[in-house]
C-alpha positions, 0 to 999 in steps of 0.5 A: 724773540728774534722774530718779535717786532720791535720799536726803535728809539733814535736819539735815545741819549737825549732829554726826551729819549732817555725817559721815553726809552725807560717808559716804553720798556716799562710798558712794553717790555725791555726786549721789544725796545731798541735804543739807539744814538750816536753818543752813549746814553745814561746807565739805565738806557745802556744797560737796561735793554738793547742798545745800538750806536747809529748815526741817523744820517747813515741810512745804510746803518739804519736799514741794517739795525731795522732788519736786524731787530725786525723794527716796525715802529720808530720814534725819531727824536734825533735833532739839533735844538733851538739855541744850538741850531742857531750856532750851526744852522747848515748841520742843524738843517741837515740832521733835522731834515735828512733824519727825518727823510731817512725814516719816512722812506723806510715807511714809504717802502713798507719796511716799517709800519708807524713813525713818531717825529716830534715837532715844537712851538718853535714853528710859530713866529712873531705873527702867530696869535700868542694867546690860545694859539689855535691848531691851525694858524700862521706859522712863520718861524724865525729860527733855524730849528723852527724852520726845520720843524715846519718843513718836517710838518709839511713833509710828514703830511705829504708822505701820509697823503701821497704814500699813506705813511703813518706818521704822527707828531706833537708840537712840544713845548718847553720840557722840564725834567729831573731825570736828564740834562736839557739839550740846548733849547731856549726854554732850558732855563726852566730846568737850569733854574732848579739846580742853581737854586739848590746849589747856589740859591741864585740864578741869572736867567737868559730870558726876560722876567716877564717872557711867558712861554708854554712849558710841560713836565716830562711825564706829560710830554711821554704820555702824550707821545705814547698815547698818540702812538697807541691811538687808533689810526682813524682818530688821528686827523692831523698828520702835520703835528698836534698842539699840546699845551702844558702850563704857561708861566714866565721866569718871574712866576717860577722864581716866586714858586721856587721861593716858597721852597727856598726862601733865600732864593734870588734871580737876575735877568740878563737876556741874550740871544735866546730872548728874541727866539723866545719872543716869537713863540706863543705864551699859551697854546690851545690843545682842544683838537688833540683832546677831541681826536685822541683824548689828550689833556695835560695834567701837571701844573707849575706848583706840582712841577717845582715841587717834583724838581726840587725834590728830585735833582 
């Protein structure tokens, strides 16, 4: 197995990385997937296959791991998310941008062949159309996270056009999962609420009750990610980042659905600084370009998500 080409997942201890590693191992075999992070992941990621400690800002350590394992594909997930990034903007910019450049430059030098890098609905801003937000539209982000993601999109397209780097990306909406803890995003209320519903039958939400945002069940997000990477290169027409939609709802609608399962559940609303971020984002995304180019379509609706979350946490 020493010379077998392998896939590196950077940020494997995070919310997306945890589940992506497990699914990649299931599909391609544990021996072909190298998980990495600066921190210790959960037991399944750590013990279920190859794991390397890695600071993505250390380009020499990155190159060493890539050469050691004959890495040819990289999923670069390491980032500081929206709410967390606002607390430490300079480090967020450094991590989110330099981490991407370290991977892009490996592909530019033909050391690796293919890259996945996630963008976000945070690239949109208050001037973006909020309903059926098109693939190509106004992008004027107001958050550090959104600014870094928009910059990353432009650099990805630049590296594709200038150096023929095979880099692929989707704009994740808010992600909902019961298998891993959220990582500091504005949409994380839609994960925290389930823990509080089961534990205390009450939740104090940091967004307004009518703040509608696009959300996605993690199984959909993982499938979109891997499907994009498996698609033939000639099908990938967008080299900045593809819109993917999920399902849109607001906290009040989510509370109503949870109450179908836990009738005594109640919620209150105390909007904080995250409300301003959320108000700058779309309420509903148009993912038709992803469908037309590589056949992607979101699968899971809110009742299914609520049922799965309450059943599994």
